[in-house]
C-alpha distance (Angstrom), angle and dihedral (degrees) to the residues before:
residue distance angle dihedral
X1 . . .
X2 3.79 . .
X3 3.74 124.6 .
X4 3.81 131.5 -161.7
X5 3.70 118.3 -128.0
X6 3.85 122.6 177.0
X7 3.79 88.5 -16.2
X8 3.82 93.3 -53.5
X9 3.73 127.8 111.1
X10 3.78 116.2 -126.4
X11 3.74 135.0 177.4
X12 3.79 120.1 -102.7
X13 3.83 86.7 -129.5
X14 3.81 121.4 78.3
X15 3.79 106.8 -92.4
X16 3.73 93.1 -161.7
X17 3.86 117.7 108.0
X18 3.77 114.9 -106.0
X19 3.85 118.5 -123.8
X20 3.79 88.3 -107.5
X21 3.83 91.7 55.5
X22 3.76 90.3 45.7
X23 3.78 91.6 50.6
X24 3.84 92.1 49.0
X25 3.78 91.1 47.5
X26 3.83 90.4 51.1
X27 3.78 92.9 49.1
X28 3.82 91.0 49.5
X29 3.81 90.6 50.7
X30 3.83 90.4 48.3
X31 3.81 91.2 50.0
X32 3.75 92.2 49.0
X33 3.84 90.4 47.8
X34 3.86 91.7 53.8
X35 3.84 91.5 43.1
X36 3.82 91.4 54.2
X37 3.83 89.9 43.8
X38 3.82 90.0 52.0
X39 3.79 88.9 56.8
X40 3.86 97.5 40.4
X41 3.83 97.4 51.4
X42 3.86 97.2 50.4
X43 3.80 88.3 46.7
X44 3.83 91.3 48.4
X45 3.82 90.4 49.5
X46 3.74 89.7 59.8
X47 3.86 84.4 81.7
X48 3.83 105.3 10.9
X49 3.75 119.6 69.8
X50 3.83 114.4 -124.6
X51 3.79 105.8 -107.3
X52 3.83 97.7 -152.4
X53 3.83 140.6 -10.3
X54 3.84 132.1 -136.0
X55 3.78 88.6 -114.6
X56 3.80 91.8 56.8
X57 3.80 90.9 50.0
X58 3.79 92.4 47.2
X59 3.80 93.1 50.7
X60 3.78 90.5 48.0
X61 3.80 99.2 48.6
X62 3.83 99.9 31.4
X63 3.78 100.8 33.2
X64 3.74 101.6 25.2
X65 3.79 94.6 -124.8
X66 3.80 121.3 153.4
X67 3.75 119.2 -123.4
X68 3.83 107.6 -117.9
X69 3.84 112.2 179.9
X70 3.77 138.9 135.0
X71 3.76 117.9 -173.8
X72 3.80 116.8 -128.3
X73 3.72 130.1 -179.1
X74 3.86 117.5 -120.3
X75 3.76 89.1 -104.5
X76 3.84 88.4 60.2
X77 3.80 93.2 54.1
X78 3.78 124.1 78.3
X79 3.84 112.2 -101.6
X80 3.76 87.4 -134.7
X81 3.81 90.2 68.6
X82 3.80 96.8 57.4
X83 3.75 89.8 38.6
X84 3.81 88.8 57.1
X85 3.85 90.0 43.4
X86 3.83 90.2 57.0
X87 3.83 91.4 44.6
X88 3.74 93.7 50.1
X89 3.75 104.6 32.7
X90 3.80 111.9 20.8
X91 3.83 121.5 9.7
X92 3.81 91.9 -179.3
X93 3.77 97.4 44.9
X94 3.81 95.5 124.6
X95 3.85 93.5 46.1
X96 3.81 107.1 44.7
X97 3.74 130.6 71.4
X98 3.76 98.3 -125.3
X99 3.87 99.5 -59.6
X100 3.77 127.8 67.2
X101 3.77 104.3 -152.0
X102 3.76 92.1 -176.9
X103 3.88 89.6 58.3
X104 3.82 89.1 47.0
X105 3.81 90.8 53.4
X106 3.80 92.0 49.3
X107 3.80 90.5 50.7
X108 3.80 90.5 50.8
X109 3.81 92.1 47.4
X110 3.80 92.2 50.0
X111 3.72 93.2 47.5
X112 3.79 89.3 51.0
X113 3.80 92.1 51.3
X114 3.79 91.6 48.8
X115 3.79 96.2 -112.9
X116 3.83 123.5 142.5
X117 3.83 109.9 -68.7
X118 3.77 114.2 -95.7
X119 3.81 120.5 -147.5
X120 3.79 114.2 -124.9
X121 3.84 100.4 -177.2
X122 3.74 112.8 124.7
X123 3.85 125.0 -139.3
X124 3.80 86.4 -103.8
X125 3.83 91.5 55.3
X126 3.76 92.5 46.1
X127 3.81 89.7 49.3
X128 3.79 92.2 50.8
X129 3.84 91.0 47.7
X130 3.79 94.1 47.2
X131 3.83 96.4 46.9
X132 3.79 104.8 37.9
X133 3.79 110.1 21.9
X134 3.76 145.8 60.3
X135 3.78 114.6 -104.8
X136 3.81 96.9 -123.0
X137 3.74 116.3 112.5
X138 3.82 120.3 -119.4
X139 3.77 139.5 128.9
X140 3.77 90.5 -106.9
X141 3.82 92.2 55.6
X142 3.81 89.3 45.9
X143 3.81 89.3 55.1
X144 3.76 91.0 49.1
X145 3.82 88.8 49.2
X146 3.81 89.8 56.3
X147 3.90 90.0 49.0
X148 3.84 94.9 49.1
X149 3.81 92.5 42.0
X150 3.80 88.1 56.8
X151 3.81 91.2 49.2
X152 3.81 96.3 50.4
X153 3.78 90.8 46.1
X154 3.77 87.1 52.6
X155 3.85 99.0 42.2
X156 3.79 102.4 31.3
X157 3.74 135.4 57.6
X158 3.87 119.9 -121.9
X159 3.81 86.5 -110.6
X160 3.84 90.7 56.9
X161 3.80 92.9 46.7
X162 3.85 89.9 52.9
X163 3.79 91.2 46.4
X164 3.75 95.0 51.3
X165 3.82 90.9 42.2
X166 3.84 93.1 55.3
X167 3.79 91.3 46.6
X168 3.74 101.5 50.5
X169 3.83 105.6 31.5
X170 3.75 116.6 113.6
X171 3.82 111.8 -110.7
X172 3.79 102.5 168.3
X173 3.78 144.3 -24.8
X174 3.86 102.2 -31.7
X175 3.82 90.2 -16.8
X176 3.76 118.0 125.8
X177 3.76 128.8 176.6
X178 3.73 137.6 4.7
X179 3.79 100.5 -72.3
X180 3.78 96.1 49.8
X181 3.85 90.6 47.2
X182 3.79 93.3 47.5
X183 3.83 92.0 48.4
X184 3.79 93.7 46.0
X185 3.81 99.2 44.2
X186 3.73 106.0 27.8
X187 3.84 103.0 18.6
X188 3.79 93.8 -128.1
X189 3.84 139.0 97.3
X190 3.77 117.8 -83.7
X191 3.81 88.6 -116.6
X192 3.80 88.7 65.8
X193 3.81 99.3 51.8
X194 3.80 114.4 130.5
X195 3.86 123.0 -135.9
X196 3.85 90.1 -102.7
X197 3.83 93.5 49.1
X198 3.80 91.3 47.6
X199 3.78 91.0 48.9
X200 3.83 91.5 50.0
X201 3.78 91.3 51.1
X202 3.77 93.0 48.2
X203 3.82 91.2 45.4
X204 3.82 89.1 65.3
X205 3.80 91.7 69.5
X206 2.98 130.8 134.0
X207 3.77 92.5 20.1
X208 3.79 108.3 39.4
X209 3.79 93.3 152.8
X210 3.78 91.7 65.7
X211 3.80 101.2 31.0
X212 3.83 127.9 68.6
X213 3.81 126.4 -161.0
X214 3.85 90.0 -154.1
X215 3.82 94.4 48.9
X216 3.78 101.6 35.3
X217 3.77 121.6 177.6
X218 3.77 118.7 -134.6
X219 3.82 88.8 -98.2
X220 3.84 91.4 51.8
X221 3.77 92.6 46.4
X222 3.81 92.8 49.6
X223 3.82 89.7 47.4
X224 3.83 90.6 51.2
X225 3.82 89.4 51.3
X226 3.83 90.3 53.1
X227 3.79 92.8 47.8
X228 3.79 91.3 48.7
X229 3.82 91.2 50.0
X230 3.81 92.7 47.4
X231 3.74 93.1 46.9
X232 3.80 90.1 55.6
X233 3.80 89.6 49.4
X234 3.76 92.4 49.9
X235 3.81 90.8 47.7
X236 3.80 131.6 -152.9
X237 3.78 117.7 -15.0
X238 3.78 106.9 -127.8
X239 3.75 128.3 -178.9
X240 3.79 102.6 -163.3
X241 3.78 117.4 122.3
X242 3.80 96.0 -105.9
X243 3.84 92.3 53.0
X244 3.74 93.5 47.2
X245 3.80 91.7 49.0
X246 3.80 91.2 52.1
X247 3.80 92.5 47.5
X248 3.86 89.7 50.5
X249 3.78 92.2 50.2
X250 3.82 91.4 49.1
X251 3.80 91.6 49.7
X252 3.80 94.4 47.0
X253 3.81 90.2 48.4
X254 3.82 91.1 53.8
X255 3.80 90.3 44.2
X256 3.77 93.7 51.8
X257 3.81 90.5 54.0
X258 3.79 91.6 46.2
X259 3.83 93.9 48.9
X260 3.79 90.9 47.1
X261 3.83 89.1 51.5
X262 3.85 87.9 51.3
X263 3.81 91.4 54.8
X264 3.83 92.4 -104.1
X265 3.81 95.1 -47.6
X266 3.81 118.2 132.4
X267 3.80 89.3 -149.1
X268 3.76 122.3 16.9
X269 3.82 107.6 -149.9
X270 3.77 94.5 165.7
X271 3.79 96.3 85.2
């Protein structure tokens, strides 16, 4: 029943929001805020260099490591370093859209056969994880990694992804990025790294806190040799339109064969 008050019609029920509704409205606004922020920051980082990462802060405050880093454009980094990065971490970097389903399938197959676990994270996924997320492992973080990988593959160029990757990746105790690693280990600019030095730096992944490119074990030295050999087989990593198109076509051709072999499934988890 409606009542008139001061010439205005009001409802008989209390028109004020309940605490529950207020709380839900606040949560929705908060979620919307973080969603918009999650879009704005990756878009901003297309042009602005990330100043710091959660891993850098964690290492500083929990481990007491300094933060040694010096941002360099891709033109100021030796091509041998990103050639080795592609050889060691992500052979199909130029061709995929953030996720290498063939590598994921191989990792699943090896796990099923009881072999040593193979990593299937692409350079794009590693970049998304390093720049936007906490380093702790969880399914929630993995889901967020997929989300941010999609965003940077949408907003950034492959060249930008590689540039950010080589400037934020951990390469030693408190050492982040190609320039800091090159200066610390080889006393030279990242632009002047040789193929062997680039391979040694890359060989320390994914455990740079316990591996050293200047004091390599026999395992690390052999791994560096293999990375250098594979990088030469892959050839120069180029980011021009024609090279990217060719890489994409090669990747899709391989993927079509693999999917056909899996009876039309992108990933076969039945084996």
